[in-house]
C-alpha positions as a Markdown table, in Angstrom:
| # | Residue | x | y | z |
|---|---|---|---|---|
| 1 | Unk | -2.4 | -3.5 | 4.5 |
| 2 | Unk | -6.0 | -3.2 | 5.6 |
| 3 | Unk | -6.7 | -1.1 | 8.7 |
| 4 | Unk | -9.6 | -0.5 | 10.9 |
| 5 | Unk | -10.5 | 3.2 | 10.8 |
| 6 | Unk | -12.6 | 5.0 | 13.3 |
| 7 | Unk | -13.5 | 8.7 | 13.5 |
| 8 | Unk | -13.6 | 9.6 | 17.1 |
| 9 | Unk | -14.3 | 13.0 | 18.7 |
| 10 | Unk | -11.6 | 14.8 | 20.6 |
| 11 | Unk | -13.3 | 14.0 | 23.9 |
| 12 | Unk | -12.5 | 10.3 | 23.3 |
| 13 | Unk | -8.7 | 11.0 | 23.3 |
| 14 | Unk | -8.0 | 9.8 | 26.9 |
| 15 | Unk | -9.7 | 6.5 | 26.1 |
| 16 | Unk | -7.8 | 6.1 | 22.8 |
| 17 | Unk | -4.5 | 6.8 | 24.5 |
| 18 | Unk | -5.2 | 4.3 | 27.3 |
| 19 | Unk | -6.1 | 1.7 | 24.7 |
| 20 | Unk | -2.9 | 2.4 | 22.8 |
| 21 | Unk | -0.8 | 1.9 | 26.0 |
| 22 | Unk | -2.6 | -1.3 | 27.0 |
| 23 | Unk | -0.2 | -4.2 | 27.4 |
| 24 | Unk | -0.6 | -7.3 | 25.3 |
| 25 | Unk | -2.6 | -10.1 | 26.9 |
| 26 | Unk | -0.3 | -13.0 | 27.9 |
| 27 | Unk | -2.1 | -15.4 | 25.6 |
| 28 | Unk | -1.6 | -13.0 | 22.7 |
| 29 | Unk | 2.0 | -12.6 | 23.6 |
| 30 | Unk | 2.5 | -16.3 | 23.6 |
| 31 | Unk | 0.9 | -16.6 | 20.2 |
| 32 | Unk | 3.1 | -13.8 | 18.8 |
| 33 | Unk | 6.3 | -15.5 | 20.1 |
| 34 | Unk | 5.3 | -18.9 | 18.7 |
| 35 | Unk | 4.7 | -17.2 | 15.3 |
| 36 | Unk | 7.9 | -15.1 | 15.0 |
| 37 | Unk | 8.7 | -16.7 | 11.7 |
| 38 | Unk | 5.2 | -15.8 | 10.4 |
| 39 | Unk | 5.7 | -12.1 | 11.5 |
| 40 | Unk | 9.1 | -12.1 | 9.6 |
| 41 | Unk | 7.4 | -13.6 | 6.5 |
| 42 | Unk | 4.8 | -10.9 | 6.5 |
| 43 | Unk | 7.4 | -8.1 | 6.9 |
| 44 | Unk | 9.6 | -9.6 | 4.1 |
| 45 | Unk | 6.7 | -9.9 | 1.7 |
| 46 | Unk | 5.6 | -6.3 | 2.4 |
| 47 | Unk | 9.1 | -5.0 | 2.0 |
| 48 | Unk | 9.3 | -6.9 | -1.4 |
| 49 | Unk | 5.9 | -6.2 | -2.8 |
| 50 | Unk | 4.7 | -3.1 | -0.9 |
| 51 | Unk | 1.1 | -2.7 | 0.5 |
| 52 | Unk | -1.1 | -5.8 | 0.1 |
| 53 | Unk | -4.6 | -6.8 | 1.1 |
| 54 | Unk | -4.6 | -9.4 | 3.9 |
| 55 | Unk | -6.1 | -12.0 | 1.6 |
| 56 | Unk | -2.9 | -11.6 | -0.6 |
| 57 | Unk | -0.6 | -12.5 | 2.3 |
| 58 | Unk | -0.1 | -16.3 | 2.7 |
| 59 | Unk | -0.7 | -17.8 | 6.1 |
| 60 | Unk | 2.6 | -19.3 | 7.2 |
| 61 | Unk | 1.6 | -19.3 | 10.9 |
| 62 | Unk | 3.1 | -22.1 | 13.0 |
| 63 | Unk | 0.3 | -22.1 | 15.5 |
| 64 | Unk | -3.2 | -20.9 | 14.5 |
| 65 | Unk | -4.9 | -18.1 | 16.5 |
| 66 | Unk | -7.0 | -19.9 | 19.2 |
| 67 | Unk | -10.5 | -18.8 | 18.4 |
| 68 | Unk | -13.9 | -20.3 | 17.7 |
| 69 | Unk | -15.3 | -16.8 | 16.9 |
| 70 | Unk | -15.0 | -14.3 | 14.1 |
| 71 | Unk | -11.1 | -14.5 | 14.2 |
| 72 | Unk | -11.1 | -18.3 | 13.7 |
| 73 | Unk | -8.9 | -19.2 | 10.8 |
| 74 | Unk | -7.9 | -15.6 | 10.3 |
| 75 | Unk | -4.3 | -15.8 | 11.3 |
| 76 | Unk | -3.0 | -13.2 | 8.8 |
| 77 | Unk | -5.7 | -10.7 | 9.9 |
| 78 | Unk | -4.9 | -11.2 | 13.6 |
| 79 | Unk | -1.1 | -10.9 | 13.1 |
| 80 | Unk | -1.6 | -7.7 | 11.0 |
| 81 | Unk | -3.9 | -6.2 | 13.7 |
| 82 | Unk | -1.3 | -7.0 | 16.4 |
| 83 | Unk | 1.5 | -5.5 | 14.3 |
| 84 | Unk | -0.6 | -2.3 | 13.6 |
| 85 | Unk | -1.2 | -1.9 | 17.4 |
| 86 | Unk | 2.5 | -2.0 | 18.0 |
| 87 | Unk | 2.4 | -5.3 | 19.9 |
| 88 | Unk | 5.3 | -6.7 | 17.9 |
| 89 | Unk | 8.7 | -5.3 | 18.0 |
| 90 | Unk | 11.2 | -6.1 | 15.2 |
């Protein structure tokens, strides 16, 4: 799985912790719920094959991520990001 890595100085810790505790936006939560089968597909594939690049994970989303920006048509990447943030609970 690809991850976004940042090196942050210790003085940034309060901001990092606040970001980690931030609640999922309601529109993101709705998208997550509509794509529960997509999340399960990703988890099953990773359990079967181990770590993969996002481009090697098929997009089985039911509802596409609603974006006209850089995340447009990047459903796998968006789901992985939300999973990595802990926004999804098995």
